[in-house]
MDAnalysis code that builds the backbone (N, CA, C; Angstrom):
import MDAnalysis as mda
import numpy as np

u = mda.Universe.empty(564, n_residues=188, atom_resindex=np.repeat(np.arange(188), 3), trajectory=True)
u.add_TopologyAttr("name", ["N", "CA", "C"] * 188)
u.add_TopologyAttr("resid", np.arange(1, 189))
u.add_TopologyAttr("resname", ["UNK", "UNK", "UNK", "UNK", "UNK", "UNK", "UNK", "UNK", "UNK", "UNK", "UNK", "UNK", "UNK", "UNK", "UNK", "UNK", "UNK", "UNK", "UNK", "UNK", "UNK", "UNK", "UNK", "UNK", "UNK", "UNK", "UNK", "UNK", "UNK", "UNK", "UNK", "UNK", "UNK", "UNK", "UNK", "UNK", "UNK", "UNK", "UNK", "UNK", "UNK", "UNK", "UNK", "UNK", "UNK", "UNK", "UNK", "UNK", "UNK", "UNK", "UNK", "UNK", "UNK", "UNK", "UNK", "UNK", "UNK", "UNK", "UNK", "UNK", "UNK", "UNK", "UNK", "UNK", "UNK", "UNK", "UNK", "UNK", "UNK", "UNK", "UNK", "UNK", "UNK", "UNK", "UNK", "UNK", "UNK", "UNK", "UNK", "UNK", "UNK", "UNK", "UNK", "UNK", "UNK", "UNK", "UNK", "UNK", "UNK", "UNK", "UNK", "UNK", "UNK", "UNK", "UNK", "UNK", "UNK", "UNK", "UNK", "UNK", "UNK", "UNK", "UNK", "UNK", "UNK", "UNK", "UNK", "UNK", "UNK", "UNK", "UNK", "UNK", "UNK", "UNK", "UNK", "UNK", "UNK", "UNK", "UNK", "UNK", "UNK", "UNK", "UNK", "UNK", "UNK", "UNK", "UNK", "UNK", "UNK", "UNK", "UNK", "UNK", "UNK", "UNK", "UNK", "UNK", "UNK", "UNK", "UNK", "UNK", "UNK", "UNK", "UNK", "UNK", "UNK", "UNK", "UNK", "UNK", "UNK", "UNK", "UNK", "UNK", "UNK", "UNK", "UNK", "UNK", "UNK", "UNK", "UNK", "UNK", "UNK", "UNK", "UNK", "UNK", "UNK", "UNK", "UNK", "UNK", "UNK", "UNK", "UNK", "UNK", "UNK", "UNK", "UNK", "UNK", "UNK", "UNK", "UNK", "UNK", "UNK", "UNK", "UNK", "UNK", "UNK", "UNK", "UNK", "UNK"])
u.atoms.positions = np.array([
    [92.159, 42.894, 89.381],
    [91.226, 43.930, 89.264],
    [91.909, 45.392, 88.364],
    [90.885, 45.886, 87.974],
    [90.844, 46.426, 87.017],
    [90.552, 47.946, 87.459],
    [91.377, 48.875, 87.413],
    [91.152, 50.702, 87.146],
    [90.013, 50.802, 87.368],
    [89.035, 50.772, 86.906],
    [87.745, 51.036, 87.086],
    [86.854, 50.606, 88.588],
    [87.711, 49.646, 88.607],
    [86.747, 49.574, 90.441],
    [87.213, 49.920, 90.883],
    [89.043, 50.040, 90.866],
    [89.916, 50.853, 91.885],
    [89.157, 52.123, 92.362],
    [88.745, 53.202, 90.841],
    [88.127, 54.377, 91.133],
    [86.677, 54.095, 91.581],
    [86.020, 53.323, 91.184],
    [84.762, 52.901, 92.225],
    [84.902, 53.303, 93.369],
    [85.719, 52.127, 94.014],
    [86.232, 51.772, 95.522],
    [86.445, 53.434, 95.923],
    [87.309, 53.842, 95.336],
    [88.293, 55.279, 96.485],
    [87.334, 55.971, 96.019],
    [86.240, 56.344, 94.733],
    [85.198, 57.324, 95.174],
    [83.899, 56.684, 96.307],
    [83.714, 55.434, 96.153],
    [82.746, 55.028, 97.476],
    [83.338, 55.546, 98.528],
    [84.766, 55.556, 99.359],
    [85.527, 55.213, 99.965],
    [85.596, 57.221, 100.631],
    [85.397, 57.939, 99.828],
    [85.476, 58.925, 99.769],
    [83.843, 59.963, 100.190],
    [83.015, 59.540, 99.468],
    [81.662, 59.578, 100.186],
    [80.574, 59.271, 101.501],
    [81.826, 57.985, 101.713],
    [81.598, 57.228, 102.877],
    [82.223, 57.888, 104.049],
    [83.252, 58.608, 103.775],
    [84.008, 59.717, 104.769],
    [83.618, 61.093, 105.110],
    [83.033, 61.236, 103.802],
    [82.016, 61.938, 104.267],
    [81.001, 62.708, 105.191],
    [80.357, 62.006, 104.636],
    [78.824, 61.323, 105.512],
    [79.517, 60.887, 107.144],
    [80.285, 59.964, 106.963],
    [80.679, 60.087, 109.145],
    [80.752, 61.693, 109.092],
    [82.418, 62.108, 108.308],
    [82.814, 63.282, 108.521],
    [81.817, 64.333, 109.485],
    [80.873, 64.351, 108.539],
    [79.979, 65.117, 108.792],
    [78.731, 64.510, 109.647],
    [78.802, 63.370, 110.083],
    [77.714, 63.032, 111.261],
    [78.861, 63.736, 112.163],
    [80.154, 63.462, 112.570],
    [80.705, 63.524, 113.840],
    [81.010, 64.869, 113.800],
    [81.556, 65.944, 112.711],
    [81.090, 67.130, 113.226],
    [79.501, 67.962, 113.576],
    [78.429, 67.602, 112.906],
    [77.774, 67.601, 113.794],
    [77.126, 67.428, 114.464],
    [77.550, 66.069, 115.704],
    [77.815, 65.727, 116.984],
    [78.559, 66.350, 117.849],
    [80.117, 66.547, 117.226],
    [80.536, 67.475, 117.841],
    [80.067, 69.254, 118.450],
    [79.994, 69.705, 117.332],
    [79.101, 70.615, 117.210],
    [77.879, 70.807, 118.115],
    [77.314, 70.062, 117.772],
    [76.064, 69.980, 118.626],
    [76.734, 69.711, 120.357],
    [77.493, 69.181, 120.849],
    [78.169, 68.734, 122.641],
    [78.508, 70.171, 122.466],
    [79.192, 71.011, 122.133],
    [79.887, 72.229, 121.806],
    [78.661, 73.377, 122.894],
    [77.861, 73.062, 121.900],
    [76.375, 74.242, 122.306],
    [75.645, 73.682, 123.160],
    [75.532, 72.369, 123.446],
    [74.970, 71.802, 124.686],
    [75.397, 72.225, 126.129],
    [77.289, 71.879, 126.160],
    [77.751, 72.289, 127.060],
    [77.652, 73.726, 127.054],
    [77.780, 74.585, 126.627],
    [77.957, 76.129, 126.286],
    [76.264, 75.993, 126.884],
    [75.160, 75.979, 126.746],
    [73.888, 75.507, 126.821],
    [73.906, 75.577, 128.189],
    [74.191, 75.117, 128.996],
    [74.789, 73.875, 130.193],
    [75.393, 75.379, 131.359],
    [76.148, 75.689, 130.451],
    [77.279, 76.920, 131.610],
    [76.114, 77.858, 131.312],
    [75.973, 78.331, 130.843],
    [74.627, 79.571, 131.044],
    [74.161, 79.077, 132.247],
    [73.047, 78.091, 131.673],
    [72.285, 77.703, 132.948],
    [72.538, 77.818, 133.911],
    [73.961, 77.085, 134.589],
    [74.586, 76.934, 135.530],
    [75.040, 78.756, 136.262],
    [75.312, 79.457, 135.380],
    [75.894, 81.083, 135.708],
    [74.667, 81.475, 136.332],
    [73.136, 81.361, 135.596],
    [72.032, 81.460, 136.103],
    [71.754, 81.779, 137.726],
    [71.954, 80.075, 138.102],
    [71.671, 79.620, 138.691],
    [72.335, 80.237, 140.445],
    [73.413, 80.437, 139.648],
    [74.609, 80.976, 140.958],
    [74.762, 82.543, 141.041],
    [74.160, 83.062, 139.943],
    [73.842, 84.618, 140.044],
    [72.799, 84.515, 141.057],
    [71.514, 83.564, 140.793],
    [70.485, 83.593, 140.912],
    [71.072, 84.149, 143.031],
    [71.835, 82.366, 143.154],
    [71.981, 82.925, 144.556],
    [72.890, 83.799, 145.210],
    [73.543, 84.697, 144.460],
    [74.509, 85.312, 144.850],
    [73.027, 86.879, 144.746],
    [72.701, 86.610, 144.263],
    [72.105, 87.770, 144.661],
    [71.127, 88.005, 145.432],
    [70.674, 86.479, 145.602],
    [69.931, 86.451, 146.730],
    [70.753, 86.443, 148.657],
    [71.807, 85.774, 148.250],
    [72.467, 86.027, 149.533],
    [72.591, 88.076, 150.063],
    [73.140, 88.908, 148.810],
    [73.125, 90.069, 148.972],
    [71.795, 91.138, 149.335],
    [71.128, 90.268, 148.991],
    [69.676, 90.584, 149.035],
    [69.066, 90.004, 150.763],
    [69.444, 89.052, 151.401],
    [69.647, 89.071, 152.419],
    [70.555, 89.703, 153.569],
    [71.967, 90.477, 152.952],
    [72.531, 90.468, 153.974],
    [72.187, 92.280, 153.830],
    [71.995, 93.057, 152.713],
    [72.154, 94.396, 151.913],
    [70.910, 94.838, 152.783],
    [70.793, 96.102, 152.354],
    [69.398, 97.140, 152.529],
    [68.241, 96.538, 151.991],
    [67.339, 96.792, 152.986],
    [66.094, 96.139, 152.370],
    [65.347, 97.150, 151.206],
    [65.089, 96.585, 150.212],
    [64.558, 97.012, 148.461],
    [63.304, 97.610, 149.025],
    [62.398, 97.433, 149.672],
    [61.340, 98.048, 150.666],
    [61.582, 98.389, 151.877],
    [62.241, 99.463, 151.827],
    [62.700, 99.819, 153.721],
    [61.835, 100.069, 154.246],
    [60.535, 100.220, 154.239],
    [59.416, 100.307, 154.892],
    [59.184, 98.981, 155.810],
    [59.544, 97.762, 155.608],
    [59.714, 96.506, 156.145],
    [60.393, 96.472, 157.384],
    [61.046, 97.573, 157.320],
    [62.053, 97.339, 158.848],
    [61.218, 97.699, 160.090],
    [59.951, 98.680, 159.626],
    [59.833, 99.419, 160.670],
    [58.210, 97.974, 160.921],
    [58.406, 96.707, 160.567],
    [56.593, 95.899, 161.049],
    [57.234, 95.669, 162.898],
    [56.712, 95.017, 163.142],
    [56.649, 94.973, 164.776],
    [56.768, 96.159, 165.781],
    [57.018, 97.397, 164.927],
    [57.787, 98.268, 165.641],
    [56.765, 99.072, 167.148],
    [55.639, 98.803, 166.777],
    [54.688, 99.708, 167.266],
    [53.638, 98.152, 167.579],
    [53.674, 97.353, 168.301],
    [52.861, 96.553, 169.133],
    [50.988, 96.739, 169.129],
    [50.087, 96.218, 168.477],
    [49.179, 96.143, 168.327],
    [48.229, 95.392, 169.742],
    [48.352, 94.344, 169.642],
    [47.789, 92.767, 170.281],
    [48.842, 92.395, 170.961],
    [50.478, 92.461, 170.861],
    [51.498, 91.795, 171.978],
    [52.321, 92.856, 172.571],
    [53.221, 92.092, 173.408],
    [54.031, 92.617, 173.945],
    [55.675, 93.375, 173.472],
    [56.406, 93.421, 173.591],
    [57.662, 93.852, 173.268],
    [58.286, 92.400, 173.942],
    [59.276, 91.520, 172.638],
    [59.797, 89.920, 173.021],
    [59.389, 89.224, 172.860],
    [57.698, 89.099, 171.940],
    [57.061, 88.198, 172.412],
    [57.455, 87.635, 171.022],
    [57.477, 86.587, 170.672],
    [57.810, 85.334, 169.251],
    [56.933, 86.122, 168.402],
    [57.685, 86.081, 167.419],
    [56.794, 86.072, 165.890],
    [55.967, 85.430, 165.466],
    [56.233, 84.237, 166.090],
    [55.361, 82.748, 165.216],
    [54.081, 83.157, 165.637],
    [53.331, 82.572, 164.410],
    [52.137, 83.310, 164.543],
    [51.523, 84.549, 164.979],
    [51.942, 85.356, 164.818],
    [51.991, 86.980, 165.526],
    [51.394, 87.909, 164.831],
    [50.222, 88.395, 164.698],
    [49.942, 89.300, 164.225],
    [50.736, 90.568, 163.791],
    [51.609, 91.032, 164.895],
    [52.042, 92.027, 164.860],
    [53.573, 92.533, 163.745],
    [53.777, 90.616, 163.874],
    [54.652, 90.276, 162.838],
    [54.643, 89.914, 161.004],
    [53.221, 90.369, 160.719],
    [52.772, 89.903, 159.768],
    [53.132, 90.869, 158.769],
    [52.832, 90.401, 157.797],
    [52.238, 91.598, 156.546],
    [52.122, 90.815, 155.215],
    [51.864, 91.349, 154.022],
    [51.477, 90.788, 152.673],
    [52.473, 90.658, 152.297],
    [52.710, 90.107, 151.351],
    [53.564, 89.914, 150.466],
    [53.938, 90.785, 149.463],
    [54.911, 90.969, 149.613],
    [55.819, 92.431, 148.745],
    [56.936, 91.969, 147.812],
    [56.487, 92.866, 146.318],
    [57.005, 92.231, 145.067],
    [58.137, 93.558, 144.524],
    [59.215, 93.309, 144.494],
    [60.413, 94.451, 143.643],
    [60.595, 94.192, 142.517],
    [60.297, 95.077, 141.538],
    [61.298, 94.998, 140.368],
    [62.045, 96.217, 140.403],
    [63.050, 96.200, 139.234],
    [63.124, 97.966, 139.007],
    [62.217, 98.545, 138.794],
    [60.880, 99.013, 138.756],
    [59.843, 99.634, 138.224],
    [59.812, 100.364, 139.956],
    [59.683, 98.695, 140.867],
    [59.441, 99.767, 142.212],
    [58.851, 98.286, 143.403],
    [58.800, 98.590, 144.397],
    [57.906, 97.501, 145.370],
    [56.059, 97.401, 145.596],
    [55.195, 96.407, 145.583],
    [53.943, 97.031, 145.752],
    [53.633, 96.967, 147.071],
    [54.757, 97.581, 148.100],
    [54.312, 98.029, 149.330],
    [55.453, 98.540, 150.785],
    [55.977, 99.363, 150.607],
    [56.924, 99.891, 152.034],
    [57.902, 100.200, 151.471],
    [57.875, 101.123, 150.269],
    [59.015, 101.621, 149.584],
    [59.403, 101.279, 148.786],
    [60.719, 101.778, 148.143],
    [61.476, 101.557, 147.387],
    [63.051, 102.003, 147.335],
    [63.831, 101.427, 147.484],
    [65.307, 101.134, 147.438],
    [66.085, 101.914, 146.051],
    [66.058, 102.422, 145.068],
    [66.474, 101.816, 143.900],
    [68.151, 101.599, 144.410],
    [68.789, 102.062, 145.293],
    [70.214, 101.480, 145.188],
    [70.780, 100.235, 145.940],
    [69.660, 99.963, 146.450],
    [69.294, 98.699, 147.296],
    [69.429, 97.827, 145.858],
    [68.278, 97.757, 145.461],
    [67.676, 97.149, 144.172],
    [69.463, 96.965, 143.284],
    [69.647, 97.937, 143.161],
    [71.309, 97.843, 142.313],
    [71.875, 96.810, 142.497],
    [71.930, 97.307, 144.142],
    [72.912, 96.444, 144.654],
    [72.793, 94.936, 144.637],
    [71.609, 94.431, 144.624],
    [71.759, 92.820, 144.146],
    [71.180, 92.797, 142.877],
    [71.404, 93.281, 141.302],
    [71.392, 93.252, 139.845],
    [72.981, 93.141, 139.928],
    [73.820, 94.079, 140.923],
    [75.251, 94.154, 140.713],
    [75.790, 92.484, 140.892],
    [75.286, 91.982, 142.597],
    [75.898, 90.734, 142.855],
    [75.532, 89.536, 141.566],
    [73.992, 89.728, 141.093],
    [73.646, 88.490, 139.756],
    [75.046, 88.954, 138.525],
    [74.983, 90.224, 138.646],
    [76.176, 90.421, 137.315],
    [77.131, 90.039, 137.436],
    [77.999, 89.828, 138.651],
    [79.179, 89.192, 138.804],
    [79.652, 88.014, 137.844],
    [78.276, 86.709, 138.405],
    [78.164, 86.107, 137.995],
    [77.942, 85.963, 136.788],
    [76.586, 86.584, 136.383],
    [75.858, 86.038, 134.981],
    [76.015, 87.632, 134.621],
    [77.066, 88.337, 133.322],
    [76.988, 89.699, 133.579],
    [75.790, 90.436, 132.165],
    [75.022, 88.829, 132.049],
    [74.220, 89.364, 130.911],
    [72.243, 89.730, 131.676],
    [72.744, 89.410, 133.122],
    [71.208, 89.530, 133.952],
    [71.386, 91.231, 133.876],
    [69.933, 91.913, 134.173],
    [69.515, 93.025, 133.902],
    [68.242, 93.153, 135.054],
    [68.393, 94.497, 135.036],
    [67.452, 94.991, 136.565],
    [66.016, 94.566, 135.865],
    [65.765, 94.418, 134.911],
    [64.463, 93.577, 134.196],
    [64.038, 92.373, 133.912],
    [65.601, 91.532, 134.446],
    [65.197, 90.232, 134.539],
    [65.285, 89.929, 136.189],
    [65.442, 90.691, 136.979],
    [65.331, 90.216, 138.285],
    [63.774, 91.277, 139.183],
    [63.691, 89.594, 140.287],
    [62.424, 90.247, 140.921],
    [62.677, 89.896, 142.546],
    [62.762, 90.528, 143.465],
    [62.669, 90.309, 144.979],
    [61.324, 90.284, 145.489],
    [61.169, 89.458, 146.286],
    [59.689, 88.923, 146.608],
    [60.163, 89.042, 148.257],
    [59.465, 89.795, 149.055],
    [59.552, 89.567, 150.499],
    [58.479, 89.120, 151.190],
    [58.411, 88.379, 151.819],
    [56.935, 87.502, 152.815],
    [57.563, 87.493, 153.915],
    [56.516, 87.012, 155.043],
    [56.926, 86.987, 156.415],
    [57.060, 85.707, 156.743],
    [58.316, 85.370, 157.591],
    [58.519, 84.176, 157.799],
    [58.298, 83.823, 159.012],
    [58.036, 84.772, 160.162],
    [56.980, 84.247, 161.679],
    [58.520, 83.962, 162.511],
    [59.812, 84.386, 162.152],
    [60.542, 84.129, 162.877],
    [60.785, 85.584, 163.348],
    [62.116, 85.892, 164.489],
    [62.232, 86.858, 165.426],
    [61.567, 87.419, 166.590],
    [61.824, 88.702, 167.131],
    [60.570, 89.108, 167.974],
    [59.667, 90.069, 168.050],
    [58.438, 90.857, 168.884],
    [58.093, 91.846, 168.607],
    [59.444, 92.856, 169.188],
    [59.465, 93.983, 168.102],
    [59.981, 94.627, 168.649],
    [61.589, 94.539, 168.377],
    [61.868, 93.603, 167.790],
    [63.720, 93.442, 167.002],
    [63.853, 94.804, 166.193],
    [65.112, 95.152, 166.291],
    [65.364, 96.553, 165.637],
    [65.236, 95.944, 164.208],
    [65.253, 96.288, 163.477],
    [65.178, 96.140, 161.739],
    [63.742, 94.837, 161.567],
    [63.028, 95.206, 162.541],
    [61.611, 94.255, 161.236],
    [62.132, 92.702, 161.928],
    [61.157, 91.936, 161.938],
    [61.922, 90.486, 162.197],
    [62.037, 90.446, 161.039],
    [62.696, 88.807, 160.379],
    [63.675, 88.768, 159.703],
    [62.757, 87.999, 158.269],
    [62.710, 88.908, 157.140],
    [61.605, 88.000, 156.730],
    [62.481, 87.073, 155.366],
    [61.607, 86.410, 154.893],
    [62.332, 85.335, 153.515],
    [62.090, 86.412, 152.238],
    [63.154, 86.111, 151.780],
    [63.420, 86.611, 150.465],
    [63.483, 85.272, 149.673],
    [63.196, 86.030, 147.980],
    [63.116, 84.974, 147.283],
    [63.750, 85.930, 145.915],
    [64.717, 85.975, 145.224],
    [65.127, 86.793, 144.106],
    [65.238, 86.066, 143.410],
    [64.761, 85.981, 142.390],
    [64.337, 85.426, 140.908],
    [64.601, 85.778, 139.689],
    [65.387, 85.358, 138.842],
    [65.811, 86.185, 137.615],
    [64.479, 84.989, 136.463],
    [64.759, 86.060, 135.767],
    [63.263, 85.583, 134.634],
    [63.752, 86.494, 133.333],
    [62.611, 85.534, 132.413],
    [63.022, 86.184, 131.305],
    [64.365, 86.276, 130.353],
    [64.977, 85.381, 131.148],
    [66.526, 84.893, 130.397],
    [66.287, 83.509, 129.176],
    [67.274, 83.704, 128.218],
    [67.227, 82.521, 126.704],
    [68.855, 82.953, 126.724],
    [68.553, 81.601, 125.890],
    [70.075, 81.266, 125.316],
    [70.089, 81.222, 123.809],
    [71.177, 81.774, 123.103],
    [71.158, 82.209, 121.962],
    [72.246, 81.252, 121.435],
    [72.083, 79.942, 120.984],
    [72.412, 79.004, 119.890],
    [74.117, 79.649, 119.468],
    [75.128, 79.110, 119.740],
    [76.494, 79.460, 119.220],
    [76.527, 78.708, 118.284],
    [76.420, 77.203, 117.813],
    [76.374, 76.436, 116.655],
    [75.609, 77.787, 115.293],
    [74.006, 77.307, 116.134],
    [72.922, 77.822, 114.770],
    [73.442, 79.173, 114.215],
    [73.716, 80.283, 115.342],
    [74.362, 81.155, 114.612],
    [74.876, 81.413, 113.894],
    [76.188, 80.523, 113.763],
    [77.693, 80.483, 113.239],
    [77.334, 79.597, 111.957],
    [76.488, 79.219, 112.234],
    [76.240, 78.403, 110.680],
    [74.976, 79.007, 109.481],
    [75.272, 80.273, 110.180],
    [74.110, 80.954, 109.531],
    [72.457, 80.863, 109.385],
    [72.003, 80.174, 110.692],
    [70.522, 79.890, 111.008],
    [69.685, 80.761, 111.558],
    [70.570, 81.958, 111.757],
    [69.550, 83.198, 112.630],
    [70.001, 83.152, 114.096],
    [69.266, 84.014, 115.296],
    [69.112, 83.874, 116.123],
    [68.401, 83.388, 116.915],
    [68.982, 81.887, 117.000],
    [68.429, 80.406, 117.860],
    [68.055, 80.795, 118.886],
    [67.360, 81.361, 119.883],
    [67.034, 81.878, 120.884],
    [65.986, 80.659, 121.344],
    [66.781, 80.368, 123.215],
    [66.318, 79.169, 123.674],
    [65.503, 79.805, 125.068],
    [63.956, 79.892, 125.255],
    [63.684, 80.795, 126.611],
    [64.272, 79.503, 127.489],
    [65.235, 79.982, 128.986],
    [65.611, 79.691, 129.836],
    [64.213, 80.023, 130.581],
    [64.052, 78.801, 132.046],
    [62.999, 78.834, 132.704],
    [63.550, 80.068, 133.813],
    [62.349, 80.488, 134.779],
    [63.309, 81.473, 135.472],
    [64.022, 80.394, 136.997],
    [65.263, 81.229, 137.708],
    [66.007, 80.671, 138.574],
    [65.158, 81.493, 139.824],
    [64.849, 80.823, 141.299],
    [64.608, 81.391, 142.234],
    [65.706, 80.888, 143.346],
    [66.250, 81.790, 144.260],
    [66.521, 81.509, 145.480],
    [65.886, 81.977, 146.851],
    [65.616, 81.621, 147.964],
    [65.044, 81.951, 148.934],
    [66.165, 81.893, 150.240],
    [66.176, 82.911, 150.509],
    [66.871, 83.399, 151.990],
    [66.263, 83.805, 153.382],
    [66.872, 83.599, 154.124],
    [66.619, 84.370, 155.645],
    [67.088, 85.581, 155.586],
    [66.117, 87.030, 155.781],
    [66.824, 88.316, 156.073],
    [67.794, 88.309, 157.420],
    [68.919, 88.900, 157.061],
    [69.750, 89.291, 158.253],
    [69.551, 90.491, 158.611],
    [68.819, 91.540, 158.584],
    [68.519, 92.793, 158.439],
    [69.120, 93.384, 159.709],
    [70.010, 94.337, 159.854],
    [69.726, 94.955, 161.549],
    [68.995, 96.046, 161.320],
])
């Protein structure tokens, strides 16, 4: 075998190695980025659960809800709230800007945001929404009103690709879906 053939073989091996190495590097970096995205996704889901729990046990963001059923018009104190008009109310949505009805407690909203930020520090008040709806549970005249269904959602979150940014492709932001968790209020 001549030296020219040996040099050609060495060059071919070097080119093959470079191609396989680049493919393996891209696969490894892609797997790393996918893992980081999954971690942020799971963190957002867990943050929503923590915020929902805080909303269920903490003060109401719409404090006027606690007065529902305190002055019954069609039933007596102690009657079940199931299907009872005295315990019903229109769905109330609360954001950092306020609630659609029944007042607004900024400190209560801030506590819910803080609970989400324990798990997902990137969550902001602008990402959070708290929705109260009638559950049909409880009794007329119950202190603190009937327990509402409380849905906490985190919206408008994005994942910024670490690998694409490191390679100089600019801010590669991927929109994440909204995350929502519902709990029954435990307010007294």
